[in-house]
N, CA, C and O atoms as CSV, one atom per row, in Angstrom:
chain,resi,resn,atom,element,x,y,z
A,1,MET,N,N,73.008,31.345,39.581
A,1,MET,CA,C,71.635,31.110,39.170
A,1,MET,C,C,71.458,29.610,38.914
A,1,MET,O,O,72.204,29.029,38.125
A,2,PRO,N,N,70.489,28.986,39.563
A,2,PRO,CA,C,70.297,27.552,39.374
A,2,PRO,C,C,69.759,27.224,37.981
A,2,PRO,O,O,68.955,27.957,37.406
A,3,ARG,N,N,70.236,26.099,37.469
A,3,ARG,CA,C,69.732,25.629,36.178
A,3,ARG,C,C,68.411,24.916,36.391
A,3,ARG,O,O,68.308,24.020,37.228
A,4,LEU,N,N,67.424,25.307,35.649
A,4,LEU,CA,C,66.128,24.649,35.734
A,4,LEU,C,C,66.117,23.465,34.785
A,4,LEU,O,O,66.519,23.580,33.627
A,5,ARG,N,N,65.664,22.351,35.273
A,5,ARG,CA,C,65.589,21.149,34.462
A,5,ARG,C,C,64.165,20.995,33.929
A,5,ARG,O,O,63.189,21.152,34.663
A,6,LYS,N,N,64.074,20.691,32.664
A,6,LYS,CA,C,62.763,20.498,32.050
A,6,LYS,C,C,62.077,19.308,32.710
A,6,LYS,O,O,62.666,18.233,32.822
A,7,GLN,N,N,60.838,19.495,33.146
A,7,GLN,CA,C,60.074,18.432,33.794
A,7,GLN,C,C,59.474,17.525,32.720
A,7,GLN,O,O,58.725,17.990,31.862
A,8,LEU,N,N,59.797,16.253,32.767
A,8,LEU,CA,C,59.276,15.294,31.795
A,8,LEU,C,C,57.875,14.838,32.203
A,8,LEU,O,O,57.583,14.735,33.394
A,9,PRO,N,N,57.012,14.566,31.235
A,9,PRO,CA,C,55.669,14.079,31.573
A,9,PRO,C,C,55.745,12.662,32.136
A,9,PRO,O,O,56.602,11.869,31.746
A,10,ALA,N,N,54.843,12.361,33.049
A,10,ALA,CA,C,54.800,11.029,33.658
A,10,ALA,C,C,54.010,10.076,32.764
A,10,ALA,O,O,52.947,10.427,32.251
A,11,HIS,N,N,54.533,8.888,32.587
A,11,HIS,CA,C,53.890,7.832,31.801
A,11,HIS,C,C,53.476,6.749,32.800
A,11,HIS,O,O,54.320,6.016,33.315
A,12,LEU,N,N,52.166,6.654,33.071
A,12,LEU,CA,C,51.644,5.735,34.088
A,12,LEU,C,C,50.969,4.538,33.432
A,12,LEU,O,O,50.465,4.629,32.313
A,13,GLY,N,N,50.967,3.416,34.145
A,13,GLY,CA,C,50.261,2.259,33.617
A,13,GLY,C,C,50.435,1.031,34.481
A,13,GLY,O,O,51.093,1.056,35.521
A,14,ALA,N,N,49.825,-0.040,34.020
A,14,ALA,CA,C,49.954,-1.338,34.666
A,14,ALA,C,C,50.684,-2.248,33.694
A,14,ALA,O,O,50.333,-2.325,32.517
A,15,GLY,N,N,51.695,-2.931,34.191
A,15,GLY,CA,C,52.493,-3.786,33.315
A,15,GLY,C,C,52.839,-5.096,33.976
A,15,GLY,O,O,52.283,-5.463,35.011
A,16,GLU,N,N,53.779,-5.798,33.350
A,16,GLU,CA,C,54.209,-7.089,33.863
A,16,GLU,C,C,55.718,-7.056,34.084
A,16,GLU,O,O,56.481,-6.703,33.185
A,17,LEU,N,N,56.127,-7.422,35.269
A,17,LEU,CA,C,57.537,-7.447,35.639
A,17,LEU,C,C,58.002,-8.893,35.654
A,17,LEU,O,O,57.302,-9.778,36.146
A,18,HIS,N,N,59.191,-9.126,35.112
A,18,HIS,CA,C,59.764,-10.474,35.128
A,18,HIS,C,C,61.226,-10.387,35.540
A,18,HIS,O,O,62.011,-9.660,34.930
A,19,TYR,N,N,61.582,-11.127,36.570
A,19,TYR,CA,C,62.974,-11.349,36.935
A,19,TYR,C,C,63.077,-12.798,37.377
A,19,TYR,O,O,62.060,-13.477,37.522
A,20,ARG,N,N,64.264,-13.264,37.586
A,20,ARG,CA,C,64.462,-14.686,37.906
A,20,ARG,C,C,63.596,-15.125,39.081
A,20,ARG,O,O,63.746,-14.634,40.199
A,21,GLY,N,N,62.693,-16.052,38.809
A,21,GLY,CA,C,61.830,-16.596,39.843
A,21,GLY,C,C,60.516,-15.867,40.037
A,21,GLY,O,O,59.737,-16.249,40.910
A,22,PHE,N,N,60.236,-14.827,39.255
A,22,PHE,CA,C,58.989,-14.081,39.420
A,22,PHE,C,C,58.522,-13.506,38.096
A,22,PHE,O,O,59.317,-12.980,37.317
A,23,THR,N,N,57.246,-13.611,37.856
A,23,THR,CA,C,56.563,-12.907,36.775
A,23,THR,C,C,55.213,-12.492,37.336
A,23,THR,O,O,54.451,-13.334,37.811
A,24,GLY,N,N,54.914,-11.202,37.285
A,24,GLY,CA,C,53.649,-10.742,37.829
A,24,GLY,C,C,53.342,-9.303,37.482
A,24,GLY,O,O,54.162,-8.591,36.902
A,25,ALA,N,N,52.146,-8.894,37.850
A,25,ALA,CA,C,51.652,-7.562,37.531
A,25,ALA,C,C,52.179,-6.513,38.510
A,25,ALA,O,O,52.295,-6.762,39.710
A,26,VAL,N,N,52.498,-5.327,37.966
A,26,VAL,CA,C,52.928,-4.187,38.761
A,26,VAL,C,C,52.322,-2.919,38.154
A,26,VAL,O,O,51.938,-2.905,36.984
A,27,ASP,N,N,52.242,-1.872,38.946
A,27,ASP,CA,C,51.888,-0.545,38.441
A,27,ASP,C,C,53.185,0.227,38.310
A,27,ASP,O,O,54.052,0.130,39.178
A,28,TYR,N,N,53.331,0.989,37.242
A,28,TYR,CA,C,54.590,1.709,37.034
A,28,TYR,C,C,54.339,3.185,36.739
A,28,TYR,O,O,53.247,3.587,36.337
A,29,GLU,N,N,55.381,3.971,36.953
A,29,GLU,CA,C,55.406,5.391,36.593
A,29,GLU,C,C,56.775,5.681,36.021
A,29,GLU,O,O,57.790,5.474,36.687
A,30,ILE,N,N,56.809,6.164,34.778
A,30,ILE,CA,C,58.060,6.469,34.097
A,30,ILE,C,C,58.087,7.968,33.820
A,30,ILE,O,O,57.118,8.528,33.308
A,31,GLN,N,N,59.194,8.610,34.157
A,31,GLN,CA,C,59.349,10.040,33.901
A,31,GLN,C,C,59.838,10.226,32.464
A,31,GLN,O,O,61.034,10.128,32.192
A,32,GLY,N,N,58.912,10.493,31.556
A,32,GLY,CA,C,59.219,10.649,30.140
A,32,GLY,C,C,58.492,9.591,29.329
A,32,GLY,O,O,57.866,8.691,29.888
A,33,ASP,N,N,58.577,9.701,28.033
A,33,ASP,CA,C,57.896,8.775,27.129
A,33,ASP,C,C,58.870,7.695,26.668
A,33,ASP,O,O,59.859,8.014,26.008
A,34,PRO,N,N,58.622,6.434,26.995
A,34,PRO,CA,C,59.525,5.364,26.581
A,34,PRO,C,C,59.695,5.263,25.068
A,34,PRO,O,O,60.725,4.776,24.600
A,35,ALA,N,N,58.713,5.710,24.297
A,35,ALA,CA,C,58.814,5.646,22.840
A,35,ALA,C,C,59.927,6.549,22.312
A,35,ALA,O,O,60.378,6.371,21.180
A,36,THR,N,N,60.375,7.515,23.114
A,36,THR,CA,C,61.425,8.431,22.666
A,36,THR,C,C,62.828,7.886,22.927
A,36,THR,O,O,63.807,8.495,22.495
A,37,LEU,N,N,62.948,6.763,23.617
A,37,LEU,CA,C,64.271,6.195,23.895
A,37,LEU,C,C,64.943,5.756,22.599
A,37,LEU,O,O,64.310,5.151,21.733
A,38,ARG,N,N,66.205,6.062,22.478
A,38,ARG,CA,C,67.016,5.654,21.342
A,38,ARG,C,C,68.250,4.942,21.859
A,38,ARG,O,O,68.610,5.087,23.027
A,39,LEU,N,N,68.891,4.186,21.012
A,39,LEU,CA,C,70.111,3.485,21.370
A,39,LEU,C,C,71.159,4.497,21.827
A,39,LEU,O,O,71.424,5.477,21.131
A,40,GLY,N,N,71.744,4.264,22.976
A,40,GLY,CA,C,72.771,5.160,23.482
A,40,GLY,C,C,72.711,5.288,24.989
A,40,GLY,O,O,72.029,4.512,25.657
A,41,PRO,N,N,73.419,6.263,25.524
A,41,PRO,CA,C,73.542,6.384,26.979
A,41,PRO,C,C,72.357,7.044,27.682
A,41,PRO,O,O,72.268,6.982,28.908
A,42,LEU,N,N,71.454,7.668,26.942
A,42,LEU,CA,C,70.333,8.331,27.593
A,42,LEU,C,C,69.398,7.314,28.220
A,42,LEU,O,O,69.184,6.239,27.660
A,43,ARG,N,N,68.842,7.642,29.372
A,43,ARG,CA,C,67.951,6.719,30.064
A,43,ARG,C,C,66.792,7.467,30.678
A,43,ARG,O,O,66.849,8.680,30.880
A,44,LEU,N,N,65.747,6.732,30.969
A,44,LEU,CA,C,64.590,7.271,31.678
A,44,LEU,C,C,64.544,6.650,33.063
A,44,LEU,O,O,64.970,5.513,33.263
A,45,ARG,N,N,64.026,7.405,34.008
A,45,ARG,CA,C,63.886,6.898,35.371
A,45,ARG,C,C,62.423,6.638,35.658
A,45,ARG,O,O,61.536,7.263,35.076
A,46,GLY,N,N,62.186,5.701,36.569
A,46,GLY,CA,C,60.815,5.387,36.928
A,46,GLY,C,C,60.761,4.577,38.201
A,46,GLY,O,O,61.769,4.337,38.865
A,47,SER,N,N,59.552,4.166,38.516
A,47,SER,CA,C,59.337,3.338,39.701
A,47,SER,C,C,58.182,2.395,39.421
A,47,SER,O,O,57.358,2.642,38.541
A,48,PHE,N,N,58.134,1.302,40.186
A,48,PHE,CA,C,56.991,0.416,40.107
A,48,PHE,C,C,56.516,0.091,41.511
A,48,PHE,O,O,57.283,0.125,42.474
A,49,THR,N,N,55.237,-0.223,41.604
A,49,THR,CA,C,54.606,-0.562,42.876
A,49,THR,C,C,54.147,-2.013,42.822
A,49,THR,O,O,53.467,-2.433,41.886
A,50,ALA,N,N,54.527,-2.759,43.834
A,50,ALA,CA,C,54.140,-4.163,43.975
A,50,ALA,C,C,54.091,-4.458,45.467
A,50,ALA,O,O,54.049,-3.527,46.272
A,51,THR,N,N,54.097,-5.707,45.848
A,51,THR,CA,C,54.165,-6.029,47.272
A,51,THR,C,C,55.582,-5.722,47.769
A,51,THR,O,O,56.520,-5.706,46.972
A,52,PRO,N,N,55.750,-5.478,49.068
A,52,PRO,CA,C,57.093,-5.212,49.592
A,52,PRO,C,C,58.087,-6.346,49.305
A,52,PRO,O,O,59.269,-6.089,49.077
A,53,GLU,N,N,57.616,-7.584,49.315
A,53,GLU,CA,C,58.511,-8.717,49.038
A,53,GLU,C,C,58.988,-8.712,47.585
A,53,GLU,O,O,60.165,-8.950,47.312
A,54,VAL,N,N,58.071,-8.441,46.659
A,54,VAL,CA,C,58.432,-8.401,45.239
A,54,VAL,C,C,59.390,-7.249,44.980
A,54,VAL,O,O,60.371,-7.421,44.257
A,55,ALA,N,N,59.130,-6.076,45.553
A,55,ALA,CA,C,60.016,-4.922,45.364
A,55,ALA,C,C,61.413,-5.227,45.899
A,55,ALA,O,O,62.405,-4.900,45.248
A,56,ALA,N,N,61.504,-5.845,47.069
A,56,ALA,CA,C,62.805,-6.177,47.662
A,56,ALA,C,C,63.534,-7.225,46.826
A,56,ALA,O,O,64.735,-7.098,46.588
A,57,ASP,N,N,62.820,-8.264,46.378
A,57,ASP,CA,C,63.450,-9.309,45.566
A,57,ASP,C,C,63.923,-8.767,44.220
A,57,ASP,O,O,64.984,-9.162,43.737
A,58,ALA,N,N,63.155,-7.873,43.612
A,58,ALA,CA,C,63.565,-7.266,42.342
A,58,ALA,C,C,64.828,-6.436,42.543
A,58,ALA,O,O,65.722,-6.453,41.698
A,59,PHE,N,N,64.906,-5.710,43.657
A,59,PHE,CA,C,66.095,-4.914,43.943
A,59,PHE,C,C,67.311,-5.827,44.112
A,59,PHE,O,O,68.396,-5.523,43.618
A,60,ARG,N,N,67.124,-6.930,44.804
A,60,ARG,CA,C,68.232,-7.884,44.981
A,60,ARG,C,C,68.655,-8.494,43.649
A,60,ARG,O,O,69.840,-8.744,43.429
A,61,ALA,N,N,67.697,-8.734,42.762
A,61,ALA,CA,C,68.010,-9.295,41.442
A,61,ALA,C,C,68.808,-8.304,40.605
A,61,ALA,O,O,69.669,-8.706,39.823
A,62,GLY,N,N,68.531,-7.011,40.761
A,62,GLY,CA,C,69.293,-5.982,40.052
A,62,GLY,C,C,68.761,-5.618,38.686
A,62,GLY,O,O,68.740,-4.439,38.332
A,63,GLU,N,N,68.333,-6.591,37.912
A,63,GLU,CA,C,67.789,-6.337,36.582
A,63,GLU,C,C,66.490,-7.096,36.405
A,63,GLU,O,O,66.266,-8.137,37.023
A,64,ALA,N,N,65.636,-6.552,35.546
A,64,ALA,CA,C,64.358,-7.201,35.274
A,64,ALA,C,C,63.876,-6.769,33.891
A,64,ALA,O,O,64.426,-5.850,33.283
A,65,ASP,N,N,62.856,-7.440,33.419
A,65,ASP,CA,C,62.178,-7.053,32.182
A,65,ASP,C,C,60.824,-6.487,32.570
A,65,ASP,O,O,60.102,-7.081,33.371
A,66,LEU,N,N,60.481,-5.340,32.004
A,66,LEU,CA,C,59.201,-4.698,32.276
A,66,LEU,C,C,58.432,-4.577,30.973
A,66,LEU,O,O,58.888,-3.926,30.033
A,67,LYS,N,N,57.259,-5.208,30.918
A,67,LYS,CA,C,56.386,-5.097,29.746
A,67,LYS,C,C,55.324,-4.057,30.073
A,67,LYS,O,O,54.594,-4.186,31.055
A,68,LEU,N,N,55.246,-3.017,29.231
A,68,LEU,CA,C,54.309,-1.927,29.451
A,68,LEU,C,C,52.913,-2.303,28.960
A,68,LEU,O,O,52.717,-3.355,28.350
A,69,GLU,N,N,51.949,-1.426,29.235
A,69,GLU,CA,C,50.553,-1.671,28.820
A,69,GLU,C,C,50.415,-1.875,27.323
A,69,GLU,O,O,49.587,-2.667,26.872
A,70,ASP,N,N,51.234,-1.152,26.541
A,70,ASP,CA,C,51.121,-1.266,25.085
A,70,ASP,C,C,51.820,-2.501,24.528
A,70,ASP,O,O,51.820,-2.716,23.316
A,71,GLY,N,N,52.416,-3.318,25.401
A,71,GLY,CA,C,53.036,-4.559,24.973
A,71,GLY,C,C,54.527,-4.483,24.716
A,71,GLY,O,O,55.164,-5.519,24.526
A,72,THR,N,N,55.106,-3.286,24.705
A,72,THR,CA,C,56.548,-3.178,24.493
A,72,THR,C,C,57.288,-3.568,25.763
A,72,THR,O,O,56.853,-3.267,26.875
A,73,GLY,N,N,58.393,-4.232,25.576
A,73,GLY,CA,C,59.189,-4.685,26.709
A,73,GLY,C,C,60.505,-3.929,26.800
A,73,GLY,O,O,61.098,-3.586,25.778
A,74,TYR,N,N,60.959,-3.669,28.005
A,74,TYR,CA,C,62.213,-2.972,28.249
A,74,TYR,C,C,62.983,-3.683,29.352
A,74,TYR,O,O,62.391,-4.242,30.275
A,75,ARG,N,N,64.280,-3.657,29.250
A,75,ARG,CA,C,65.143,-4.158,30.313
A,75,ARG,C,C,65.362,-2.988,31.259
A,75,ARG,O,O,65.712,-1.890,30.828
A,76,VAL,N,N,65.157,-3.225,32.549
A,76,VAL,CA,C,65.326,-2.164,33.533
A,76,VAL,C,C,66.355,-2.585,34.572
A,76,VAL,O,O,66.477,-3.764,34.904
A,77,MET,N,N,67.089,-1.607,35.075
A,77,MET,CA,C,68.035,-1.832,36.149
A,77,MET,C,C,67.413,-1.256,37.417
A,77,MET,O,O,67.105,-0.065,37.474
A,78,ILE,N,N,67.228,-2.091,38.426
A,78,ILE,CA,C,66.614,-1.653,39.682
A,78,ILE,C,C,67.698,-0.959,40.498
A,78,ILE,O,O,68.696,-1.580,40.865
A,79,VAL,N,N,67.503,0.326,40.782
A,79,VAL,CA,C,68.552,1.114,41.430
A,79,VAL,C,C,68.221,1.530,42.858
A,79,VAL,O,O,69.092,2.049,43.557
A,80,GLY,N,N,66.991,1.318,43.310
A,80,GLY,CA,C,66.671,1.735,44.670
A,80,GLY,C,C,65.444,1.076,45.244
A,80,GLY,O,O,64.485,0.769,44.536
A,81,HIS,N,N,65.497,0.863,46.561
A,81,HIS,CA,C,64.372,0.301,47.295
A,81,HIS,C,C,64.639,0.506,48.776
A,81,HIS,O,O,65.773,0.344,49.227
A,82,SER,N,N,63.616,0.860,49.536
A,82,SER,CA,C,63.735,0.994,50.989
A,82,SER,C,C,63.085,-0.217,51.642
A,82,SER,O,O,62.020,-0.664,51.219
A,83,THR,N,N,63.726,-0.739,52.664
A,83,THR,CA,C,63.213,-1.924,53.355
A,83,THR,C,C,61.779,-1.702,53.818
A,83,THR,O,O,61.474,-0.699,54.464
A,84,GLY,N,N,60.905,-2.642,53.485
A,84,GLY,CA,C,59.502,-2.573,53.878
A,84,GLY,C,C,58.624,-1.780,52.932
A,84,GLY,O,O,57.403,-1.786,53.088
A,85,SER,N,N,59.203,-1.097,51.954
A,85,SER,CA,C,58.429,-0.299,51.002
A,85,SER,C,C,57.921,-1.169,49.871
A,85,SER,O,O,58.536,-2.182,49.536
A,86,ASN,N,N,56.797,-0.779,49.281
A,86,ASN,CA,C,56.265,-1.512,48.134
A,86,ASN,C,C,56.656,-0.862,46.806
A,86,ASN,O,O,56.122,-1.224,45.758
A,87,VAL,N,N,57.587,0.099,46.847
A,87,VAL,CA,C,58.034,0.808,45.654
A,87,VAL,C,C,59.515,0.532,45.421
A,87,VAL,O,O,60.314,0.570,46.356
A,88,ALA,N,N,59.876,0.256,44.174
A,88,ALA,CA,C,61.268,0.114,43.773
A,88,ALA,C,C,61.508,1.072,42.609
A,88,ALA,O,O,60.603,1.330,41.816
A,89,TYR,N,N,62.711,1.591,42.511
A,89,TYR,CA,C,63.061,2.590,41.498
A,89,TYR,C,C,63.987,1.962,40.467
A,89,TYR,O,O,64.826,1.124,40.799
A,90,PHE,N,N,63.827,2.376,39.206
A,90,PHE,CA,C,64.611,1.775,38.138
A,90,PHE,C,C,65.036,2.813,37.104
A,90,PHE,O,O,64.514,3.926,37.059
A,91,GLU,N,N,66.006,2.411,36.272
A,91,GLU,CA,C,66.422,3.164,35.101
A,91,GLU,C,C,66.252,2.241,33.905
A,91,GLU,O,O,66.534,1.045,33.980
A,92,MET,N,N,65.793,2.807,32.816
A,92,MET,CA,C,65.633,2.007,31.598
A,92,MET,C,C,66.333,2.676,30.439
A,92,MET,O,O,66.321,3.899,30.302
A,93,ARG,N,N,66.944,1.852,29.605
A,93,ARG,CA,C,67.568,2.342,28.371
A,93,ARG,C,C,67.587,1.231,27.349
A,93,ARG,O,O,67.347,0.068,27.672
A,94,ILE,N,N,67.871,1.592,26.126
A,94,ILE,CA,C,67.921,0.593,25.049
A,94,ILE,C,C,69.360,0.214,24.841
A,94,ILE,O,O,69.662,-0.615,23.984
């Protein structure tokens, strides 16, 4: 019998992404509520939408800072991107 995983609510918004050599606006989607993150190994997954060049450069950088609409900032690890796509995938934790 397959284990069903609880579906986390999506947290959508427009924020600011910063990595070496770039600071700019992006749209993001986070699976779960970032306010529930606590110190430790648990992480939330998400994605952001920008131009294909920004998404590719962020993936190459590996890490970035993402400031959410409410002003809170998180360090994110960019874990995925497809060539030519305007979407990059990340994991965030405290």
